[in-house]
C-alpha positions in Angstrom: 37.6 -85.7 -52.2 36.7 -82.5 -54.0 33.7 -80.4 -53.0 31.2 -79.6 -55.6 30.6 -76.0 -56.6 27.3 -76.0 -54.7 28.9 -77.4 -51.5 31.7 -74.7 -51.7 29.1 -72.0 -52.0 27.2 -73.3 -49.0 30.3 -73.6 -46.9 31.4 -70.0 -47.9 28.0 -68.7 -46.9 28.1 -70.5 -43.5 31.6 -69.2 -42.8 30.6 -65.7 -43.9 27.6 -65.7 -41.7 29.6 -66.9 -38.7 32.2 -64.2 -39.4 29.7 -61.4 -39.7 27.8 -62.6 -36.6 31.0 -62.4 -34.6 31.7 -58.9 -35.9 28.1 -57.7 -35.1 28.3 -59.1 -31.6 31.6 -57.3 -31.0 30.3 -54.1 -32.5 27.2 -54.3 -30.3 29.2 -55.0 -27.2 31.5 -52.1 -28.1 28.5 -49.8 -28.6 26.9 -51.0 -25.4 30.1 -50.3 -23.6 30.2 -46.8 -25.0 26.6 -46.2 -24.0 27.4 -47.4 -20.4 30.4 -45.2 -20.3 28.3 -42.3 -21.6 25.7 -43.0 -18.9 28.4 -43.0 -16.3 29.8 -39.8 -17.6 26.4 -38.2 -17.6 25.7 -39.4 -14.1 29.0 -37.9 -12.9 28.2 -34.7 -14.8 24.7 -34.5 -13.2 26.2 -35.1 -9.7 28.8 -32.3 -10.4 26.0 -30.0 -11.7 23.9 -30.7 -8.6 26.9 -30.0 -6.4 27.6 -26.8 -8.2 23.9 -25.7 -8.0 23.9 -26.4 -4.3 27.1 -24.3 -3.9 25.5 -21.6 -6.0 22.4 -21.6 -3.9 24.5 -21.4 -0.7 26.4 -18.4 -2.2 23.1 -16.8 -3.3 21.5 -17.3 0.1 24.6 -15.9 1.8 24.5 -12.8 -0.4 20.8 -12.3 0.2 21.3 -12.7 3.9 24.1 -10.1 3.8 22.0 -7.8 1.8 19.1 -8.2 4.2 21.4 -7.5 7.2 22.9 -4.5 5.5 19.5 -3.2 4.7 18.3 -3.7 8.3 21.4 -1.8 9.5 20.7 1.0 7.1 17.1 1.2 8.2 18.0 1.2 11.9 20.7 3.8 11.4 18.5 6.1 9.3 15.7 5.7 11.8 18.0 6.7 14.7 19.2 9.7 12.7 15.6 10.7 12.1 14.8 10.5 15.8 17.9 12.4 16.8 17.4 15.3 14.4 13.7 15.4 15.3 14.5 15.6 19.0 17.0 18.4 18.2 14.3 20.3 16.3 16.2 20.0 13.0 13.1 19.2 11.1 14.5 20.0 7.6 17.0 17.2 8.1 14.4 14.9 9.7 12.3 14.9 6.6 15.3 13.9 4.5 15.8 10.9 6.7 12.1 10.1 6.5 12.3 10.0 2.8 15.3 7.8 2.9 13.4 5.4 5.2 10.5 5.4 2.7 13.0 4.3 0.0 14.6 1.6 2.3 11.4 0.1 3.6 8.1 1.1 1.9 6.2 -1.1 4.3 6.7 1.7 6.9 4.9 4.2 4.6 1.7 4.3 6.7 3.5 6.2 9.6 6.1 7.9 7.5 3.5 9.8 5.4 1.9 10.9 8.7 5.1 12.3 9.9 6.1 13.9 6.6 2.7 15.6 6.3 2.8 16.8 9.9 6.4 18.1 9.8 5.8 20.0 6.5 2.6 21.5 7.8 3.7 22.5 11.3 7.4 23.0 11.2 8.5 23.7 7.6 5.9 26.3 6.5 6.5 30.1 6.9 3.4 31.5 8.7 1.8 34.3 6.6 4.2 33.7 3.8 3.1 34.8 0.2 4.0 31.3 -1.1 2.5 28.2 0.5 4.3 24.9 -0.5 2.1 21.9 -1.3 4.4 19.4 0.4 2.1 18.7 3.4 -0.9 18.3 1.1 1.0 16.0 -1.2 2.2 13.7 1.6 -1.2 13.7 3.2 -2.8 12.6 0.0 -0.2 9.9 -0.5 -0.9 8.6 2.9 -4.6 8.6 2.3 -4.1 6.4 -0.7 -2.8 3.8 1.6 -5.5 4.4 4.3 -8.4 6.6 3.2 -9.8 6.6 6.7 -6.7 8.1 8.3 -8.3 10.8 10.4 -5.0 12.5 11.2 -4.2 13.0 7.5 -7.7 13.9 6.6 -7.4 16.8 9.2 -4.1 18.0 7.7 -5.5 17.8 4.2 -8.4 20.0 5.3 -6.1 22.5 6.9 -4.0 22.7 3.8 -7.2 23.2 1.6 -8.0 26.2 3.8 -4.6 27.6 3.2 -5.2 27.2 -0.6 -8.6 28.9 -0.1 -10.6 25.8 -0.9 -12.8 26.5 2.1 -15.9 24.7 0.8 -14.2 21.3 0.5 -12.4 21.9 3.9 -15.8 22.7 5.6 -17.3 19.6 4.0 -14.5 17.5 5.4 -14.8 18.9 8.9 -18.6 18.4 8.9 -18.0 14.8 7.9 -15.4 14.3 10.6 -17.6 15.9 13.2 -20.6 13.7 12.3 -18.5 10.5 12.4 -16.4 11.2 15.6 -18.2 13.8 17.7 -14.8 15.3 18.4 -15.1 19.0 19.4 -11.9 19.8 17.6 -13.7 19.4 14.2 -16.7 21.4 15.5 -14.4 24.2 16.6 -12.8 24.2 13.1 -16.3 24.4 11.6 -17.2 27.4 13.8 -13.8 29.0 13.0 -14.4 28.8 9.2 -17.9 30.3 9.6 -16.5 33.1 11.7 -13.2 34.0 10.0 -13.9 33.0 6.3 -17.7 33.5 5.9 -18.0 36.1 8.7 -21.2 34.4 9.7 -21.5 35.6 13.3 -25.0 34.2 13.8 -23.9 30.7 12.7 -20.8 30.8 14.8 -22.6 32.0 18.0 -25.2 29.3 17.5 -22.4 26.6 17.5 -20.7 28.2 20.5 -23.9 28.4 22.5 -24.8 24.8 21.8 -21.3 23.6 22.9 -21.2 25.7 26.1 -24.6 24.3 27.1 -23.4 20.7 26.6 -23.0 18.8 29.8 -19.7 17.3 28.7 -18.1 20.6 27.7 -16.0 20.5 30.9 -14.3 17.2 30.0 -13.8 17.5 26.3 -10.7 18.9 24.7 -10.0 20.8 21.4 -6.7 20.4 19.5 -5.7 23.8 18.3 -2.7 24.2 16.0 -0.6 27.3 16.6 1.6 27.5 13.6 3.4 30.6 14.8 4.5 28.8 17.9 5.0 25.5 16.0 2.8 23.6 18.5 -0.5 21.8 18.9 -2.3 22.7 22.2 -4.9 20.6 23.9 -7.4 23.2 25.1 -10.5 22.6 27.3 -13.6 22.9 25.0 -15.1 25.6 27.1 -12.0 27.8 26.8 -11.7 27.1 23.0 -15.3 28.0 22.2 -15.3 31.0 24.6 -12.3 32.3 22.7 -14.4 32.4 19.5 -17.0 34.4 21.4 -14.3 36.8 22.5 -13.3 37.3 18.9 -16.9 38.0 17.9 -17.3 40.5 20.8 -14.0 42.3 19.9 -14.9 42.4 16.2 -18.2 44.0 17.0 -16.5 46.7 19.1 -17.5 45.2 22.5 -14.0 45.5 23.9 -15.0 45.4 27.6 -17.0 42.2 27.1 -14.3 40.7 24.9 -11.7 41.5 27.6 -13.7 39.7 30.3 -14.4 36.7 28.0 -10.7 36.4 27.0 -9.6 36.7 30.6 -11.9 33.8 31.5 -10.4 31.8 28.6 -6.8 32.5 29.8 -7.7 31.6 33.4 -9.1 28.2 32.2 -6.3 27.5 29.8 -3.1 29.4 30.8 -1.2 27.5 28.0 -3.4 29.0 25.3 -0.9 31.4 24.0 -3.1 32.6 21.1 -5.8 33.7 23.6 -3.2 35.5 25.7 -1.8 37.4 22.7 -5.2 38.4 21.5 -6.2 39.5 25.0 -3.3 41.9 25.0 -4.3 43.2 21.6 -7.9 43.8 22.9 -6.6 45.6 26.0 -4.3 47.8 24.0 -7.1 48.7 21.7 -9.3 49.5 24.7 -6.6 51.8 26.2 -6.2 53.6 23.0 -9.9 54.7 23.0 
């Protein structure tokens, strides 16, 4: 039996459809298999990347820990070198180590600036020299940026301003400190400025008289810096202010009174080397008359 042309066409179409359907299914399955393999490969790659990142983090943490340990060792070593040189009186080297500490650990700046300002003021300046370095003033001002209420640095800054002949600002600083603290040290500095710089004997004597009449004069102390001896003395207030009176008496030519006053000062404060030295000068001047 022969198929008609139409039947042949229909049969061909059915066979073609079945053939291409099989091809499409196989192609889909192959593509699907490729996608599954790709997902597997990506998952393995992700796992490998996670593992590598974990290892990298471990290495980074180890490096950071080692760096931290090395830094701590450097800080500890430098601090010990600073203490040893300071104890030995090698202040020039001490300030080098202080600056190194500042670079290693800026969080310690609050006390390092105190030390740098103090060392440069008391130990590294030449008393009476024609050139006054600004180091102590610079470090004091750096420290005051961190703590504007740092009384210790405010005092050093005022002392440095006096050396640079900025007596008005220094006097204003000491007046402010005296009003805030009631510390006789600052009142003594006020009286000293009025006497030595302004030569205002009346004002100085007024301050001295008020202090000597004060009921707590026997217990209060005055911190007096003796740059020549590289030291800061804790002097009884009565002795410190009597010393100013002795200066006034000597300057006015009352050498006998000045001698008696200064002898009383030295008796009350034997450690007051400036008073001892000035007493000798007054006695020598009296003997030469």
